C-alpha positions in Angstrom: 0.0 0.0 0.0 2.5 2.6 1.1 5.6 0.9 -0.3 7.6 3.2 -2.6 5.0 5.9 -2.1 5.4 9.6 -1.2 3.6 10.5 2.0 3.1 13.9 3.5 2.0 14.5 7.1 0.8 17.9 8.2 1.7 18.8 11.8 4.2 16.0 11.5 6.5 17.2 14.3 3.8 16.4 16.9 3.2 13.3 19.0 1.6 11.3 16.2 4.3 12.2 13.7 7.0 11.0 16.0 5.5 7.6 16.0 4.0 7.4 12.5 7.2 8.3 10.7 9.6 5.7 12.1 7.0 2.9 12.2 6.0 3.6 8.6 9.6 3.8 7.4 10.2 0.4 8.9 7.1 -1.4 7.8 6.5 0.0 4.3 9.8 1.6 3.1 8.1 4.5 1.4 9.8 6.5 -1.3 9.6 9.7 0.7 8.0 11.0 3.9 7.5 14.8 4.0 7.0 16.5 7.4 4.9 19.6 6.8 4.7 22.0 9.7 5.3 25.7 10.7 7.8 25.3 13.6 11.3 25.3 12.3 12.9 24.5 15.7 10.7 21.3 16.1 11.7 20.4 12.5 15.4 20.9 13.2 15.2 18.8 16.4 13.3 16.0 14.6 15.7 16.0 11.7 18.5 14.9 14.1 16.5 11.7 14.7 16.5 10.8 11.0 19.9 12.2 10.0 21.2 10.2 7.0 17.8 8.9 5.9 17.2 10.4 2.5 13.6 9.3 2.6 12.7 11.9 5.2 12.2 15.5 4.0 11.0 18.6 5.8 8.8 21.4 4.5 8.1 24.6 6.4 4.5 25.6 5.8 1.1 26.3 7.3 -2.2 24.5 6.4 -3.7 28.0 6.2 -1.4 28.8 3.2 -3.0 27.3 0.2 -0.2 28.3 -2.2 2.4 26.6 0.0 0.3 23.5 0.1 0.1 23.4 -3.7 3.9 23.3 -3.8 4.2 20.7 -0.9 1.6 18.3 -2.3 3.1 18.2 -5.8 3.9 14.5 -6.5 2.5 13.3 -3.1 0.5 10.0 -3.1 -0.9 10.0 0.5 -1.6 12.7 3.1 -2.0 12.3 6.8 -3.6 15.5 8.2 -2.5 15.8 11.8 -2.2 19.6 12.1 -4.7 21.3 14.4 -5.1 23.8 17.2 -5.9 21.2 19.9 -5.7 22.7 23.4 -9.3 23.4 24.6 -8.6 26.6 26.5 -6.4 27.9 23.7 -9.3 27.4 21.2 -11.8 29.1 23.5 -9.6 32.2 24.0 -8.4 32.3 20.3 -11.5 31.2 18.4 -10.7 32.9 15.1 -7.3 31.3 15.0 -8.7 27.9 15.8 -11.2 28.1 13.0 -8.5 29.3 10.5 -6.4 26.2 11.3 -9.0 23.5 11.9 -11.7 24.4 9.4 -10.1 26.7 6.8 -7.0 24.5 6.9 -9.1 21.4 6.3 -10.7 23.1 3.3 -7.3 23.9 1.9 -6.1 20.3 2.3 -9.2 19.0 0.5 -8.9 21.5 -2.4 -5.1 21.0 -2.9 -5.2 17.2 -2.5 -7.9 17.1 -5.3 -5.9 19.5 -7.5 -2.7 17.5 -7.0 -4.6 14.1 -7.6 -3.4 12.7 -4.2 -4.6 9.1 -3.9 -5.8 9.2 -0.3 -6.1 11.5 2.6 -6.7 10.4 6.2 -7.5 13.2 8.7 -7.0 12.7 12.4 -10.1 13.6 14.5 -10.9 13.5 18.2 -13.4 12.2 20.7 -14.3 15.9 21.3 -15.9 16.0 17.8 -18.6 13.6 19.0 -21.4 15.7 20.6 -19.0 18.7 21.0 -19.3 21.0 24.0 -16.3 23.2 23.2 -15.0 25.1 20.2 -12.2 22.7 19.5 -14.6 19.8 19.3 -17.0 21.9 17.1 -14.2 22.8 14.6 -13.1 19.1 14.4 -16.7 18.0 13.8 -16.9 20.6 11.0 -13.5 19.3 9.7 -14.8 15.7 9.8 -17.8 16.7 7.8 -15.7 18.6 5.2 -13.4 15.6 4.6 -16.4 13.2 4.2 -18.0 15.6 1.7 -14.7 15.9 -0.1 -15.4 12.6 -1.7 -18.2 14.1 -3.6 -16.4 17.4 -4.2 -13.5 15.6 -5.9 -15.7 14.6 -8.9 -13.9 12.5 -11.4 -10.5 13.0 -9.6 -9.2 9.9 -7.8 -8.7 11.4 -4.4 -10.4 9.7 -1.5 -10.9 11.1 2.0 -11.5 9.4 5.4 -11.2 10.1 9.1 -9.8 8.3 12.1 -11.1 9.3 15.6 -9.4 8.7 18.9 -8.9 10.6 22.3 -5.8 11.6 24.2 -2.9 9.4 23.5 -1.2 7.7 26.5 2.0 9.4 27.5 1.9 12.2 24.9 2.8 15.7 25.7 0.2 17.6 27.7 -1.8 14.4 28.6 -2.6 13.2 32.0 0.2 10.6 32.6 3.1 13.0 32.1 1.3 15.7 34.0 0.7 13.4 37.1 4.3 12.2 36.8 5.6 15.8 36.9 3.8 16.6 40.2 3.5 13.3 42.1 6.6 14.2 44.1 4.5 16.9 45.8 2.3 14.2 47.3 -1.0 15.6 46.0 -2.7 14.9 42.7 -5.6 17.1 41.4 -8.6 15.0 40.5 -11.4 16.7 38.5 -14.1 14.3 39.5 -13.8 10.8 40.9 -16.3 9.5 38.4 -14.3 10.7 35.4 -13.2 8.1 32.8 -11.0 8.2 29.8 -10.2 6.0 26.8 -6.6 4.6 26.8 -4.9 4.4 23.4 -1.2 4.1 22.6 0.5 5.9 19.7 1.2 2.6 18.1 -2.5 1.8 18.0 -3.3 5.2 16.6 -0.7 4.7 13.8 -2.1 1.2 13.1 -5.6 2.7 12.7 -4.3 5.2 10.1 -2.6 2.4 8.2 -5.8 0.4 8.2 -7.8 3.4 7.0 -5.5 3.8 4.0 -5.9 0.1 3.2 -9.6 -0.2 3.7 -11.2 3.1 2.7 -13.4 3.8 -0.3 -14.0 7.4 1.0 -16.2 8.9 3.6 -15.6 6.5 6.5 -14.8 7.5 10.1 -12.7 4.8 11.8 -12.8 4.4 15.6 -10.5 2.0 17.4 -11.8 -0.3 20.1 -9.7 0.5 23.1 -10.0 0.1 26.9 -11.2 2.7 29.4 -9.8 3.7 32.8 -11.2 5.6 35.8 -9.1 8.7 36.7 -8.7 7.6 40.3 -7.4 4.2 39.3 -4.9 5.9 36.9 -3.8 8.2 39.7 -3.4 5.3 42.2 -1.2 3.5 39.7 1.1 6.4 39.0 1.4 7.6 42.6 -0.1 5.1 45.1 1.0 7.1 48.1 -0.3 10.5 46.9 -3.4 12.2 48.3 -6.2 13.4 45.9 -7.6 16.9 45.8 -10.9 17.2 44.0 -10.7 20.4 41.8 -13.8 20.1 39.7 -14.3 19.8 35.9 -12.7 22.6 33.9 -14.8 24.7 31.4 -15.3 22.7 28.2 -14.3 19.4 29.7 -16.5 16.3 29.7 -16.9 13.8 32.5 -16.5 10.9 30.1 -15.1 10.7 26.6 -17.4 9.8 23.7 -16.3 8.5 20.3 -19.6 7.6 18.8 -22.9 9.4 19.7 -26.4 7.8 19.5 -27.1 10.0 16.4 -24.4 8.1 14.5 -25.5 4.6 15.6 -27.8 4.3 12.6 -24.8 4.2 10.3 -22.2 2.6 12.5 -20.8 -0.9 12.0 -18.7 -3.1 14.2 -15.6 -5.0 13.3 -13.1 -7.1 15.2 -11.0 -4.3 16.6 -12.7 -1.1 15.4 -16.0 0.6 14.5 -16.7 2.4 11.2 -19.2 5.3 10.9 -20.5 5.5 7.4 -21.8 8.8 6.0 -25.4 9.4 5.5 -24.9 11.4 2.3 -25.2 9.7 -1.1 -26.6 6.6 0.6 -23.1 5.5 1.4 -24.2 4.1 4.7 -25.9 1.3 2.8 -23.1 0.6 0.4 -22.0 -3.1 0.8 -18.6 -2.3 -0.6 -18.1 0.1 2.4 -19.8 -2.1 4.9 -17.9 -5.2 3.9 -18.1 -7.7 6.8 -19.3 -5.2 9.4 -22.1 -5.8 11.8 -24.7 -3.1 12.4 -24.7 -1.8 16.0 -27.9 -1.3 18.0 -29.9 1.8 17.3 -29.3 3.1 20.9 -25.5 2.4 20.7 -23.1 4.9 22.2 -19.3 4.4 22.4 -18.4 6.2 25.6 -15.6 5.6 28.1 -18.0 5.2 31.0 -20.0 2.4 29.4 -17.2 0.7 27.6 -17.0 -3.1 27.8 -13.2 -3.2 27.9 -11.3 -1.7 30.9 -7.6 -1.3 31.5 -6.5 -2.7 34.9 -3.9 -1.0 37.1 -1.5 -4.0 36.4 -1.9 -3.5 32.7 -1.1 0.2 33.0 2.0 -0.6 35.1 3.3 -2.9 32.3 2.7 -0.2 29.7 4.4 2.4 31.9 7.4 0.2 32.3 7.7 -0.5 28.6 7.3 3.1 27.6 9.1 5.0 30.4 11.6 6.7 28.1 8.8 8.1 25.8 6.4 9.5 28.3 6.0 13.3 27.9 8.8 13.5 25.3 6.7 13.5 22.2 
């Protein structure tokens, strides 16, 4: 699939890019992997990790800049769209900037990918796009809808668009595990709410879902990985068993539980061995057997939420993951 192909990843110096690039280079031996982002220092630091590998290229640019994207996507076969304004409070206090990146940027990617006759585009989404309650989630829902509609917008061009959706990645910068690790020596961990639950996904699982999307998609699908949940108190006890807990309350724009698939999407959602697939209602694609394949329709009242998940991560399982990934936590 990706063998001897040229792949471009927007926002490629982020957590996802740091895992996607080495894993893809090893598994598929692509012709070229282009990291497209606007932070020259992050690119310079990342370049040191791949020094001597002529397959890895760097391209300074912003998804808001359509002309620059035209130059960057020339000759590209596949695009992974990971660039986004993601921090919830940042989006709330800088709404115009968030919209320019997450919505206008998505439109630019779609237009330029079609013009450049890119074969496939997979856009990264978030749990916050399902029944959104903050601006970040709302912009990502709009972005998801744009990429799905892009399959009609492309006309006779060969470009296909799909989306993968997952929550915060375990151990990534700004997530709960490195945050708790950084303050556990103080003996007190802030707990928003003892009922709070979160999905637990590794970067490797997120990368695998993108690979699967490229291999499986006909265009318009939203892929959701089946992953375990964990209660915030259990997570805190695993990281710092002797620390006390201080209940601080839910922050503005934060949900008590993460949701990947809302009840409104159940009507067009299908279950597979290790993932769900939400099919679009437009163009009757939700009933297309070529898109459904061997999927099993979920119940009409189905909701994929961290609190009602059938799979849970135990403290012992988290301890094993922490031991195996100690060097990576909070670094990418």
